[in-house]
C-alpha positions as CSV (number, residue, x, y, z in Angstrom):
1,M,6.3,12.1,32.7
2,T,5.1,11.9,29.1
3,T,7.8,12.5,26.5
4,T,6.9,14.8,23.6
5,D,8.5,16.3,20.5
6,Q,7.4,19.9,20.9
7,P,9.2,22.9,19.3
8,T,8.9,25.2,22.3
9,T,10.7,23.1,24.8
10,R,13.5,20.6,24.7
11,P,11.9,17.1,24.3
12,E,12.3,15.1,27.4
13,G,14.7,12.2,26.9
14,D,16.5,14.0,24.1
15,T,19.9,14.2,25.7
16,S,21.8,15.4,22.7
17,P,23.6,18.7,23.0
18,S,22.2,21.7,21.2
19,A,25.1,22.6,18.9
20,P,27.7,19.9,18.5
21,E,25.3,16.9,18.4
22,A,25.6,16.3,14.6
23,P,29.4,16.3,14.5
24,T,29.5,14.0,17.5
25,R,27.1,11.6,15.9
26,A,29.0,11.8,12.6
27,R,32.3,10.9,14.3
28,R,30.7,8.0,16.2
29,L,28.5,6.6,13.4
30,G,30.1,8.0,10.2
31,P,32.7,5.2,9.7
32,V,30.0,2.6,10.1
33,A,27.8,4.4,7.5
34,V,30.7,4.6,5.1
35,G,31.5,1.0,5.6
36,A,27.9,0.0,4.9
37,L,27.9,2.0,1.6
38,V,31.2,0.3,0.6
39,V,29.8,-3.1,1.3
40,G,26.8,-2.3,-0.9
41,V,29.0,-1.1,-3.7
42,L,31.2,-4.2,-3.6
43,A,28.2,-6.5,-3.5
44,G,26.8,-4.8,-6.6
45,W,30.1,-4.8,-8.4
46,A,30.7,-8.5,-7.8
47,L,27.3,-9.5,-9.2
48,L,27.8,-7.2,-12.2
49,Q,31.1,-8.9,-12.9
50,V,29.7,-12.4,-12.5
51,G,26.4,-11.8,-14.2
52,G,27.8,-9.8,-17.1
53,G,25.9,-6.7,-16.3
54,G,29.0,-4.5,-16.3
55,P,30.4,-2.8,-19.3
56,Q,31.7,-5.2,-22.0
57,Q,34.1,-4.5,-24.8
58,A,32.1,-4.0,-28.0
59,P,33.2,-5.9,-31.1
60,A,35.1,-4.0,-33.8
61,G,32.9,-1.8,-35.8
62,I,30.0,-1.8,-33.2
63,P,29.3,1.6,-31.6
64,D,30.3,1.7,-27.9
65,P,29.3,4.3,-25.3
66,G,32.4,3.5,-23.3
67,A,33.2,2.1,-19.9
68,L,32.3,5.3,-18.2
69,T,28.7,5.0,-19.2
70,G,28.6,1.3,-18.4
71,W,29.8,1.9,-14.8
72,A,28.1,5.2,-14.2
73,I,24.5,3.9,-14.7
74,P,24.6,1.3,-11.9
75,A,26.6,3.6,-9.7
76,L,24.1,6.4,-10.1
77,D,21.3,3.9,-9.6
78,Y,22.8,3.0,-6.3
79,V,23.1,6.7,-5.4
80,V,19.4,7.2,-6.3
81,H,18.4,4.3,-4.0
82,V,20.5,5.6,-1.1
83,A,19.2,9.1,-1.5
84,A,15.6,7.9,-1.6
85,V,16.2,5.9,1.6
86,V,17.7,8.9,3.4
87,V,14.8,11.1,2.3
88,V,12.2,8.6,3.6
89,A,14.2,7.9,6.8
90,C,14.3,11.7,7.6
91,L,10.6,12.1,6.9
92,L,9.8,9.1,9.1
93,V,11.4,10.6,12.1
94,P,8.5,13.0,13.0
95,V,6.0,10.2,12.5
96,L,7.8,7.8,14.7
97,V,8.4,10.2,17.6
98,S,5.2,12.3,17.5
99,V,2.4,12.4,20.0
100,R,-0.3,13.7,17.7
101,L,-0.3,14.3,14.0
102,A,-1.4,17.9,14.5
103,D,1.7,18.7,16.7
104,D,4.3,21.1,15.5
105,L,7.7,19.7,14.6
106,G,10.2,19.5,17.4
107,R,13.9,20.2,17.1
108,T,14.9,16.6,16.2
109,S,12.1,16.5,13.6
110,R,13.0,19.8,12.1
111,R,16.6,18.8,11.7
112,A,15.6,15.5,10.0
113,V,13.3,17.4,7.6
114,R,16.2,19.7,6.7
115,T,18.4,16.7,6.0
116,A,15.6,15.3,3.8
117,A,15.7,18.4,1.6
118,V,19.5,18.0,1.1
119,A,19.1,14.3,0.3
120,G,16.3,15.2,-2.1
121,V,18.6,17.5,-4.0
122,V,21.1,14.7,-4.3
123,W,18.3,12.4,-5.5
124,V,17.3,14.9,-8.2
125,L,20.8,15.4,-9.4
126,A,21.5,11.7,-9.5
127,V,18.3,11.0,-11.6
128,L,19.3,13.8,-14.0
129,V,22.8,12.6,-14.5
130,Q,21.7,9.0,-14.7
131,G,19.3,10.0,-17.5
132,V,22.1,11.5,-19.5
133,F,24.2,8.3,-19.2
134,T,21.1,6.2,-20.1
135,V,20.8,8.2,-23.3
136,S,24.5,7.6,-23.9
137,D,23.9,3.8,-23.4
138,L,20.8,3.8,-25.5
139,F,22.4,5.5,-28.6
140,A,25.8,3.8,-28.0
141,L,27.5,7.3,-27.9
142,P,30.0,8.5,-25.4
143,V,28.4,11.0,-23.1
144,G,30.5,13.8,-24.5
145,D,29.0,13.4,-28.0
146,L,25.4,13.9,-26.8
147,D,23.5,17.1,-27.6
148,Y,20.7,18.7,-25.6
149,A,18.0,17.9,-28.1
150,T,18.7,14.2,-27.9
151,V,18.7,14.1,-24.1
152,S,15.6,16.3,-23.7
153,S,13.7,14.2,-26.2
154,W,14.5,11.1,-24.1
155,F,13.1,12.7,-21.0
156,T,9.9,13.8,-22.8
157,Q,9.1,11.2,-25.5
158,V,10.5,7.8,-24.3
159,S,8.5,6.0,-21.6
160,Q,11.6,5.4,-19.5
161,G,12.6,9.0,-19.7
162,Q,9.0,10.1,-18.9
163,A,9.1,8.0,-15.8
164,A,12.4,9.7,-14.8
165,S,10.8,13.1,-15.4
166,A,7.8,12.2,-13.3
167,Q,10.2,11.1,-10.5
168,L,12.1,14.4,-10.8
169,V,8.9,16.4,-10.5
170,L,7.7,14.5,-7.4
171,V,11.1,14.7,-5.7
172,A,11.5,18.4,-6.5
173,V,8.1,19.0,-4.9
174,V,9.3,17.1,-1.8
175,V,12.4,19.3,-1.6
176,V,10.5,22.6,-2.1
177,V,7.6,21.8,0.2
178,S,9.9,20.5,3.0
179,R,10.9,24.1,3.6
180,W,7.4,25.1,4.7
181,V,6.1,22.0,6.6
182,V,5.5,22.7,10.2
183,T,3.3,19.8,11.5
184,V,3.7,16.0,11.7
185,R,0.7,15.6,9.5
186,E,2.3,17.6,6.7
187,V,5.5,15.6,6.9
188,T,3.5,12.4,6.7
189,G,2.0,13.6,3.5
190,L,5.4,14.5,2.2
191,A,6.7,11.0,3.1
192,G,3.9,9.5,1.1
193,L,4.9,11.7,-1.9
194,A,8.5,10.6,-1.6
195,L,7.4,7.0,-1.7
196,L,5.2,7.7,-4.7
197,A,8.2,9.1,-6.5
198,L,9.7,5.6,-6.4
199,V,6.9,4.1,-8.5
200,P,7.3,5.6,-12.0
201,P,10.7,4.0,-12.8
202,V,9.4,0.6,-11.7
203,L,6.6,0.8,-14.3
204,T,9.2,1.0,-17.1
205,G,12.0,-1.2,-15.8
206,H,12.7,-4.9,-16.4
207,S,9.5,-5.9,-14.7
208,A,7.6,-3.9,-17.4
209,S,8.9,-6.3,-20.1
210,S,8.5,-9.5,-18.1
211,G,5.8,-12.2,-18.6
212,S,2.8,-11.9,-16.3
213,H,3.3,-8.2,-16.7
214,D,1.1,-6.8,-13.9
215,L,2.3,-9.5,-11.5
216,A,5.9,-8.5,-12.2
217,V,5.2,-4.8,-11.9
218,V,3.0,-5.0,-8.8
219,S,5.4,-7.3,-7.0
220,M,8.3,-5.0,-7.8
221,V,6.4,-1.9,-6.6
222,V,5.5,-3.6,-3.4
223,H,9.1,-4.8,-3.0
224,V,10.7,-1.4,-3.5
225,L,8.2,0.5,-1.3
226,A,8.4,-2.0,1.6
227,A,12.2,-2.2,1.3
228,V,12.6,1.6,1.4
229,V,10.3,2.0,4.4
230,W,12.1,-0.8,6.2
231,V,15.6,0.5,5.6
232,G,14.5,4.1,6.1
233,G,13.0,3.2,9.5
234,V,16.1,1.5,10.7
235,L,18.3,4.4,9.5
236,A,16.0,6.8,11.3
237,L,16.5,4.9,14.6
238,W,20.2,4.3,14.1
239,W,21.3,7.8,12.9
240,H,18.7,10.5,13.5
241,L,17.6,9.4,16.9
242,A,21.0,8.2,18.2
243,D,21.3,11.2,20.5
244,A,17.7,11.1,21.7
245,P,17.3,8.0,23.9
246,A,13.7,8.5,25.0
247,Q,12.5,9.3,21.5
248,R,14.4,6.4,20.0
249,A,12.8,4.0,22.5
250,R,9.3,5.2,21.5
251,A,10.2,5.1,17.8
252,A,11.7,1.6,18.1
253,R,8.6,0.3,19.8
254,R,6.4,1.7,17.1
255,F,8.6,0.8,14.2
256,S,9.0,-2.9,15.2
257,V,5.5,-3.8,14.1
258,L,5.8,-1.9,10.8
259,A,9.1,-3.5,10.2
260,A,7.6,-7.0,10.6
261,W,5.0,-6.2,7.9
262,C,7.7,-4.7,5.6
263,L,9.8,-7.9,6.1
264,G,7.0,-10.1,5.0
265,L,6.2,-7.9,2.0
266,V,9.8,-7.7,0.9
267,A,10.3,-11.4,1.2
268,V,7.2,-12.5,-0.7
269,S,7.3,-9.9,-3.4
270,G,11.0,-10.5,-4.0
271,V,10.6,-14.2,-4.5
272,V,7.5,-13.7,-6.7
273,N,9.3,-11.1,-8.9
274,A,12.4,-13.3,-9.3
275,V,10.4,-16.4,-10.3
276,V,8.5,-14.3,-12.9
277,R,11.7,-13.0,-14.4
278,V,13.6,-16.3,-14.6
279,G,10.5,-18.1,-15.9
280,G,10.0,-20.6,-13.0
281,L,11.5,-21.9,-9.8
282,G,14.2,-23.9,-11.7
283,G,15.6,-20.7,-13.1
284,L,16.6,-19.5,-9.6
285,V,19.2,-22.2,-9.5
286,T,20.3,-22.8,-13.1
287,T,20.8,-19.2,-14.2
288,T,23.1,-16.4,-13.1
289,Y,20.2,-14.0,-12.6
290,G,18.4,-16.5,-10.5
291,R,21.5,-17.2,-8.3
292,G,21.9,-13.5,-7.9
293,A,18.3,-13.2,-6.7
294,L,18.9,-16.1,-4.3
295,A,22.0,-14.3,-2.9
296,K,19.9,-11.2,-2.3
297,T,17.2,-13.4,-0.6
298,A,19.9,-14.9,1.6
299,V,21.1,-11.4,2.6
300,L,17.5,-10.4,3.4
301,A,17.1,-13.6,5.5
302,A,20.2,-12.6,7.5
303,V,18.7,-9.1,7.9
304,A,15.4,-10.7,9.2
305,V,17.4,-12.7,11.8
306,V,19.1,-9.6,13.0
307,A,15.9,-7.7,13.1
308,L,14.2,-10.4,15.1
309,V,17.0,-10.3,17.7
310,V,16.7,-6.5,17.9
311,R,12.9,-6.7,18.4
312,R,12.9,-9.4,21.0
313,R,16.0,-8.6,23.0
314,V,16.9,-5.0,22.6
315,V,13.9,-2.9,21.9
316,A,12.3,-3.4,25.3
317,G,15.6,-2.5,26.9
318,L,15.6,0.9,25.2
319,E,12.9,2.1,27.5
320,P,14.2,4.8,29.8
321,A,15.4,3.5,33.1
322,S,13.8,4.6,36.4
323,P,14.8,8.0,37.6
324,G,16.8,6.5,40.5
325,D,18.9,4.4,38.2
326,A,19.5,6.9,35.4
327,P,18.8,10.5,36.1
328,D,19.0,11.5,32.5
329,G,16.3,9.0,31.5
330,A,18.6,7.0,29.3
331,A,18.5,3.3,28.8
332,P,21.5,1.2,30.1
333,R,24.6,1.9,28.1
334,R,25.0,-1.8,27.3
335,T,21.6,-1.9,25.7
336,T,22.2,1.2,23.6
337,R,25.5,-0.1,22.4
338,S,23.8,-3.5,21.5
339,F,21.1,-1.6,19.6
340,A,23.6,0.5,17.7
341,L,25.7,-2.5,16.8
342,L,22.8,-4.7,15.7
343,T,21.1,-2.0,13.7
344,G,24.5,-1.1,12.1
345,V,24.8,-4.7,11.0
346,E,21.3,-4.6,9.8
347,L,22.0,-1.5,7.7
348,T,25.2,-3.0,6.3
349,L,23.3,-6.1,5.2
350,M,20.5,-4.0,3.7
351,S,23.1,-2.0,1.8
352,A,24.5,-5.2,0.3
353,A,20.9,-6.2,-0.7
354,F,20.4,-2.8,-2.4
355,G,23.7,-3.2,-4.2
356,L,22.7,-6.7,-5.4
357,G,19.3,-5.3,-6.5
358,V,21.0,-2.6,-8.5
359,A,23.2,-5.2,-10.2
360,L,20.2,-7.4,-11.0
361,S,18.5,-4.4,-12.6
362,R,21.4,-4.3,-15.0
363,T,21.5,-8.0,-15.6
364,A,19.3,-9.4,-18.4
365,P,16.8,-12.0,-17.0
366,P,17.2,-15.4,-18.7
367,A,13.6,-15.5,-19.8
368,G,14.4,-12.8,-22.4
369,D,11.5,-11.3,-24.3
370,P,8.5,-13.4,-23.1
371,Y,6.1,-12.2,-25.8
372,T,6.1,-14.3,-29.0
373,S,3.1,-12.5,-30.6
374,G,1.4,-9.1,-30.6
375,V,-1.5,-10.6,-28.7
376,E,0.7,-11.8,-25.9
377,A,2.3,-8.3,-25.8
378,I,-1.1,-6.7,-25.4
379,L,-2.4,-9.2,-22.8
380,G,0.9,-9.8,-21.0
381,A,0.1,-13.5,-21.2
382,P,-0.8,-16.1,-23.8
383,L,-4.3,-16.0,-25.3
384,P,-6.4,-18.5,-23.2
385,P,-8.1,-21.4,-25.2
386,A,-11.8,-21.4,-25.9
387,P,-13.8,-21.2,-22.7
388,T,-15.4,-24.3,-21.2
389,A,-17.1,-24.8,-17.9
390,E,-14.1,-26.4,-16.5
391,R,-11.7,-23.7,-17.6
392,L,-14.0,-21.0,-16.3
393,L,-14.0,-22.7,-12.9
394,W,-10.3,-23.7,-12.5
395,S,-8.1,-21.6,-14.7
396,F,-5.5,-19.5,-13.0
397,N,-4.5,-15.9,-13.9
398,P,-1.5,-14.6,-12.0
399,S,-2.8,-11.1,-11.5
400,G,-0.6,-8.9,-9.3
401,I,-3.4,-6.6,-8.1
402,G,-5.7,-9.5,-7.4
403,L,-3.1,-11.4,-5.3
404,L,-2.2,-8.2,-3.5
405,V,-5.8,-7.4,-2.5
406,V,-6.7,-11.0,-1.5
407,L,-3.5,-11.8,0.4
408,L,-3.3,-8.5,2.2
409,G,-7.0,-8.6,3.0
410,F,-6.9,-12.1,4.3
411,V,-3.7,-11.6,6.4
412,G,-4.8,-8.3,7.8
413,Y,-8.3,-9.6,8.7
414,A,-6.8,-12.7,10.3
415,V,-4.3,-10.7,12.4
416,G,-7.2,-8.4,13.5
417,V,-9.3,-11.4,14.7
418,R,-6.3,-13.0,16.4
419,T,-5.5,-9.8,18.2
420,L,-9.0,-9.6,19.6
421,H,-8.9,-13.3,20.7
422,R,-5.6,-12.8,22.4
423,R,-7.1,-9.9,24.4
424,G,-10.1,-12.1,25.3
425,D,-12.5,-10.3,23.1
426,S,-14.8,-12.0,20.6
427,W,-15.6,-11.4,17.0
428,P,-18.6,-12.8,15.2
429,V,-17.8,-16.0,13.2
430,G,-20.5,-15.0,10.7
431,R,-18.7,-11.8,9.8
432,T,-15.4,-13.6,9.4
433,I,-17.1,-16.2,7.0
434,A,-18.7,-13.4,5.0
435,F,-15.4,-11.5,4.6
436,V,-13.5,-14.7,3.5
437,L,-16.3,-15.5,1.0
438,G,-16.0,-12.0,-0.4
439,L,-12.2,-12.4,-0.8
440,L,-12.8,-15.7,-2.6
441,L,-15.1,-14.0,-5.0
442,V,-12.5,-11.3,-5.6
443,A,-9.9,-14.0,-6.2
444,Y,-12.2,-15.8,-8.7
445,C,-12.7,-12.5,-10.6
446,T,-9.1,-11.5,-10.7
447,I,-6.8,-14.6,-10.5
448,G,-9.3,-17.4,-11.1
449,G,-11.1,-18.7,-14.1
450,L,-13.3,-15.6,-14.6
451,G,-10.3,-13.4,-14.3
452,S,-8.5,-15.3,-17.0
453,Y,-11.3,-14.7,-19.5
454,S,-12.3,-11.2,-18.4
455,H,-9.3,-9.9,-20.4
456,V,-10.4,-11.4,-23.7
457,L,-14.2,-11.7,-23.6
458,F,-16.5,-8.7,-23.0
459,S,-19.1,-11.0,-21.6
460,A,-16.7,-12.5,-19.0
461,H,-15.5,-9.0,-18.3
462,M,-19.0,-7.8,-17.5
463,V,-19.7,-10.7,-15.2
464,S,-16.4,-10.0,-13.4
465,H,-17.3,-6.3,-13.2
466,M,-20.7,-7.0,-11.7
467,V,-19.4,-9.5,-9.2
468,L,-16.6,-7.2,-8.1
469,S,-18.8,-4.1,-7.8
470,M,-22.2,-5.6,-6.7
471,V,-21.7,-9.0,-5.0
472,A,-18.3,-9.3,-3.4
473,P,-18.6,-5.8,-1.7
474,I,-21.8,-6.9,0.0
475,L,-19.9,-9.8,1.7
476,L,-16.9,-7.7,2.4
477,V,-19.0,-5.0,4.0
478,T,-20.8,-7.6,6.1
479,G,-17.4,-8.7,7.3
480,A,-17.0,-5.2,8.9
481,P,-13.3,-4.8,8.3
482,I,-13.3,-1.2,9.3
483,S,-15.0,-1.9,12.6
484,L,-12.6,-4.8,13.2
485,A,-9.6,-2.5,12.6
486,L,-11.0,0.1,15.0
487,R,-11.1,-2.6,17.7
488,A,-7.9,-4.4,16.9
489,L,-5.5,-1.6,16.1
490,P,-3.4,-0.4,19.0
491,G,-4.2,2.9,20.7
492,S,-1.7,5.6,21.6
493,D,1.4,4.6,23.6
494,V,1.5,8.2,25.0
495,R,-1.1,9.7,27.2
496,G,-3.2,12.1,25.2
497,G,-1.6,11.0,21.9
498,Q,-2.8,9.4,18.7
499,G,-2.1,5.8,17.9
500,P,-3.2,3.9,14.8
501,R,-6.7,3.4,16.2
502,Q,-7.1,7.2,16.8
503,I,-5.6,8.0,13.4
504,L,-8.1,5.7,11.6
505,A,-11.0,7.2,13.6
506,A,-9.9,10.7,12.7
507,A,-9.5,9.7,9.1
508,L,-13.1,8.4,9.0
509,A,-14.3,11.8,10.3
510,S,-12.0,13.9,8.0
511,R,-13.3,16.1,5.3
512,P,-12.3,13.7,2.4
513,A,-14.1,10.9,4.2
514,V,-17.2,13.0,4.7
515,V,-17.3,13.6,1.0
516,L,-16.4,10.1,-0.2
517,T,-18.8,8.3,2.1
518,H,-21.8,10.6,1.6
519,P,-24.6,8.4,0.2
520,I,-25.2,10.6,-2.8
521,V,-21.5,10.7,-3.7
522,T,-21.2,6.9,-3.4
523,A,-24.3,6.4,-5.5
524,L,-22.9,8.8,-8.2
525,L,-19.6,6.9,-8.2
526,F,-21.3,3.6,-8.3
527,V,-23.5,4.3,-11.2
528,G,-21.7,7.2,-13.0
529,S,-18.5,5.2,-13.5
530,L,-20.4,2.7,-15.6
531,Y,-21.3,5.2,-18.2
532,A,-18.0,7.1,-17.9
533,I,-15.8,4.0,-18.6
534,Y,-17.9,2.1,-21.2
535,F,-19.5,4.9,-23.2
536,T,-16.6,7.4,-23.5
537,G,-13.9,5.4,-25.2
538,A,-12.0,5.0,-21.9
539,F,-12.6,1.2,-21.8
540,G,-10.7,0.5,-25.0
541,W,-7.7,2.5,-23.8
542,L,-7.7,0.9,-20.4
543,M,-7.8,-2.6,-21.9
544,T,-4.8,-1.9,-24.1
545,N,-2.8,-0.8,-21.1
546,H,-1.3,-3.6,-19.0
547,L,-2.4,-2.1,-15.7
548,G,-5.6,-0.5,-17.0
549,H,-7.7,-3.7,-16.5
550,A,-6.3,-4.0,-13.0
551,W,-7.2,-0.4,-12.3
552,M,-10.7,-1.1,-13.4
553,E,-10.9,-4.1,-11.0
554,V,-9.8,-2.0,-8.1
555,H,-12.1,0.8,-9.0
556,F,-15.2,-1.5,-9.3
557,L,-14.3,-3.1,-5.9
558,L,-13.8,0.2,-4.1
559,T,-16.9,2.0,-5.5
560,G,-19.0,-1.0,-4.6
561,F,-17.6,-1.2,-1.1
562,L,-18.2,2.5,-0.5
563,F,-21.8,2.3,-1.9
564,Y,-22.8,-0.8,0.2
565,E,-21.0,0.5,3.3
566,S,-23.2,3.6,3.2
567,L,-26.3,1.4,3.0
568,V,-25.7,-1.7,5.1
569,G,-22.3,-1.2,6.8
570,I,-21.7,-0.6,10.5
571,A,-18.5,1.5,10.3
572,P,-18.7,4.9,12.0
573,V,-19.0,6.9,8.8
574,P,-20.2,10.5,9.1
575,H,-23.5,10.0,7.2
576,R,-26.1,7.4,7.6
577,L,-29.4,7.7,5.8
578,P,-32.6,6.6,7.5
579,Y,-33.7,3.1,6.5
580,L,-36.5,4.3,4.3
581,A,-34.1,6.6,2.5
582,R,-31.7,3.7,1.9
583,I,-34.4,1.7,0.2
584,G,-35.4,4.7,-1.8
585,M,-31.8,5.1,-3.0
586,L,-31.6,1.5,-4.1
587,L,-34.8,1.9,-6.0
588,V,-33.3,5.0,-7.8
589,V,-30.0,3.2,-8.5
590,A,-31.5,0.0,-9.9
591,P,-33.0,1.5,-13.1
592,F,-29.7,3.1,-14.0
593,H,-28.0,-0.3,-13.9
594,A,-30.9,-1.7,-16.0
595,F,-30.6,1.1,-18.5
596,F,-26.9,0.5,-18.8
597,S,-27.4,-3.1,-19.6
598,I,-30.1,-2.4,-22.1
599,A,-27.8,0.2,-23.8
600,L,-25.1,-2.5,-24.1
601,M,-27.5,-5.0,-25.6
602,S,-29.0,-2.6,-28.1
603,S,-25.7,-1.0,-29.2
604,S,-24.7,-1.4,-32.9
605,Q,-21.1,-0.6,-32.1
606,P,-19.0,-3.0,-29.9
607,V,-17.5,-1.3,-26.8
608,G,-13.7,-1.6,-27.1
609,G,-14.1,-3.1,-30.5
610,D,-10.6,-2.2,-31.7
611,F,-9.1,-3.9,-28.7
612,Y,-11.1,-7.1,-29.1
613,A,-10.5,-7.2,-32.9
614,S,-6.7,-6.9,-32.3
615,L,-6.8,-10.1,-30.2
616,D,-8.0,-12.1,-33.3
617,R,-9.3,-14.8,-31.0
618,P,-10.6,-18.0,-32.7
619,Y,-13.7,-18.1,-30.6
620,A,-16.6,-15.7,-29.9
621,T,-15.7,-13.9,-33.1
622,D,-19.0,-11.9,-33.3
623,L,-18.2,-9.0,-31.0
624,L,-21.8,-7.7,-30.9
625,D,-23.1,-11.1,-29.9
626,D,-20.6,-11.3,-27.1
627,Q,-21.5,-7.8,-26.0
628,Y,-25.2,-8.7,-26.1
629,L,-24.4,-11.7,-23.9
630,G,-22.4,-9.4,-21.6
631,G,-25.2,-6.9,-21.3
632,S,-27.8,-9.5,-20.5
633,L,-25.6,-11.2,-17.9
634,A,-24.9,-7.8,-16.4
635,W,-28.7,-7.1,-16.2
636,A,-29.3,-10.5,-14.5
637,V,-26.4,-10.4,-12.1
638,G,-27.0,-6.7,-11.2
639,E,-30.6,-7.1,-10.1
640,I,-30.0,-9.9,-7.6
641,P,-27.6,-8.0,-5.4
642,I,-30.0,-5.0,-5.3
643,L,-32.8,-7.4,-4.0
644,M,-30.3,-8.9,-1.5
645,V,-29.5,-5.4,-0.1
646,V,-33.2,-4.5,0.1
647,I,-33.7,-7.6,2.3
648,I,-30.7,-6.7,4.4
649,V,-31.8,-3.2,4.9
650,L,-35.3,-4.3,5.9
651,F,-33.8,-6.9,8.3
652,Q,-31.6,-4.2,9.9
653,W,-34.6,-1.8,10.1
654,F,-36.6,-4.6,11.9
655,R,-33.7,-5.2,14.3
656,S,-33.3,-1.5,14.9
657,D,-37.0,-1.1,15.8
658,I,-36.8,-4.1,18.2
659,R,-33.7,-2.5,19.9
660,E,-35.4,0.8,20.1
661,A,-38.6,-0.8,21.5
662,R,-36.6,-2.6,24.2
663,Q,-34.7,0.5,25.1
664,H,-38.0,2.4,25.4
665,D,-39.4,-0.4,27.6
666,R,-36.3,-0.3,29.8
667,R,-36.6,3.5,30.1
668,E,-40.3,3.2,30.9
669,A,-39.7,0.5,33.5
670,A,-36.9,2.6,35.0
671,S,-39.2,5.6,35.1
672,D,-42.0,3.6,36.7
673,D,-39.6,2.2,39.3
674,A,-38.4,5.7,40.1
675,A,-41.9,7.0,40.3
676,L,-42.9,4.2,42.6
677,R,-39.9,4.8,44.8
678,E,-40.6,8.5,45.0
679,Y,-44.3,7.7,45.9
680,N,-43.2,5.3,48.7
681,E,-40.7,7.8,50.0
682,R,-43.4,10.5,50.1
683,L,-45.7,8.3,52.0
684,A,-42.9,7.5,54.4
685,R,-42.3,11.2,55.0
686,I,-46.0,11.8,55.6
687,R,-46.2,9.0,58.1
688,A,-43.1,10.3,59.9
689,N,-44.5,13.8,60.1
690,D,-47.8,12.4,61.5
691,G,-45.9,10.4,64.1
692,G,-47.4,7.1,62.9
693,P,-45.7,3.9,62.1
694,T,-43.3,4.0,59.1
695,G,-43.2,0.3,58.3
């Protein structure tokens, strides 16, 4: 019988008692949880002692906030991390055990959401108190000497305090809204909001002052989010579903795939971030910070080994036994004990990794301040030398967003194709080649030679913009990644339920998708963003922000993908214009691109002039000449893709007519065959009635 998580009846397989289940679980698992927390605290304390991140005695005459402040900040940081993990773990429970996203929350899920609200309150209080101690550390004053005005100004005027305030608001929303959520879909949105609350502090932490700024920040964001989801999922299985065997079996089966992705993201992003902070691979061995990062990596490797054992040897055994073997539907007791033991070990090691991470956040990286000039502080990297053909082709720019898009896109697409081949299905080689070529263009515009100079030359920026919005999307759309996902993603593991494939299909038919994929909306975004970014002053502000340029790259790529998907894609989007209307839309859009290029070429004021003047580059010193070159290149590069798409649409139109003609011929042939059979049968009946021969 299908197991569900419904609120009206007790979920099948949930063998926990109705009232004393929480105390029972606490008595059984509580000591292990406390032990895991203690291990994390000890690991962090040890690294703080070795790395010098703990409180130090200030020299005579130097203001000192005191040892209380020095130890309170990392301790509260650890509490914040633990509370965040608990919140995410609780909100993952309904997602992992649900049948459909529209289902109401069952008893287990409601209990988990209530726990999330309590953990969210702890999260808020820890951030508030940590902020007070951070002000104490910043002004070198004991916490008792602070006044309200000083603390409030830090929360509202200092970037680190503003990030803490943003986190407080997001977590408070999670706490308040959790009282009214009633469906799995609503809890899923709440889980996304909780993960979003983890991002603001990362933008102002150590990574924000590291070299290769956006690479450091993006890698740390990925590292934190993947780690919290990973640990939260294991905690949900180990604690919240400990007394619900059938639900835990289903959740473990679902989470094992997500955990594998989280493991890969945590490992890669952690290594990249550590290398950026220590200034190279050598610093991982020669510096205290690097050795601490290696220790954390070793702990995560041990976690990976345990997780692999759990996935290969234990998860399958959690499936409910046959009714004859186990009337309560529970898995064998030995298997459940092995699962509890291994996941307990996994959580303990993860706690140690979190403690080491907190200690590393209080340990100054050996690279120190990587910026030796104002230009490097603006760019987050040294000013590249004068461009040459060789440098434009082979330079490397370690862009975090570019690497993330290219690597995730390539790995995700490769996994999808491999999944189809393992099932015995085929996928067109031409589509794979097109998608890979599109990713290579994205790489060239973000982490390659063009990406290196797109930060410092308006002309290079415009070429990068046009390739990202008008050339690469054509190849990516031709690769049909959405259609590949719909074929490769697993379906529901419960009869009548929603798996990843059904969820994606439902998302494509949702109201936001209906709006975003409407051809008129995609055209407005595609063209309107040109004028909104470059002719409103937004461009200069975005270029002075470390992540602003990366945001523009993502925006150009997404708007181009949406526009071309509505014209030449094969994904099942809600709206598809007739072929003639698609050509008409292209003819309408093309002049706006031309007008934009002409406006750039004829402008007497350089776009983003203050930003480019602040770079004081020794080459291309005439900003208007560089802008004229950028406008002319944009005009030339922009017209070619339009012509390519017109040809593609005409080709698709031609193939569609051929298919329709063949279908019409088959229907006509079938109709003729049916009419002939009916005629012969009528003749046979006439002969039979006349008594004549029927042959």
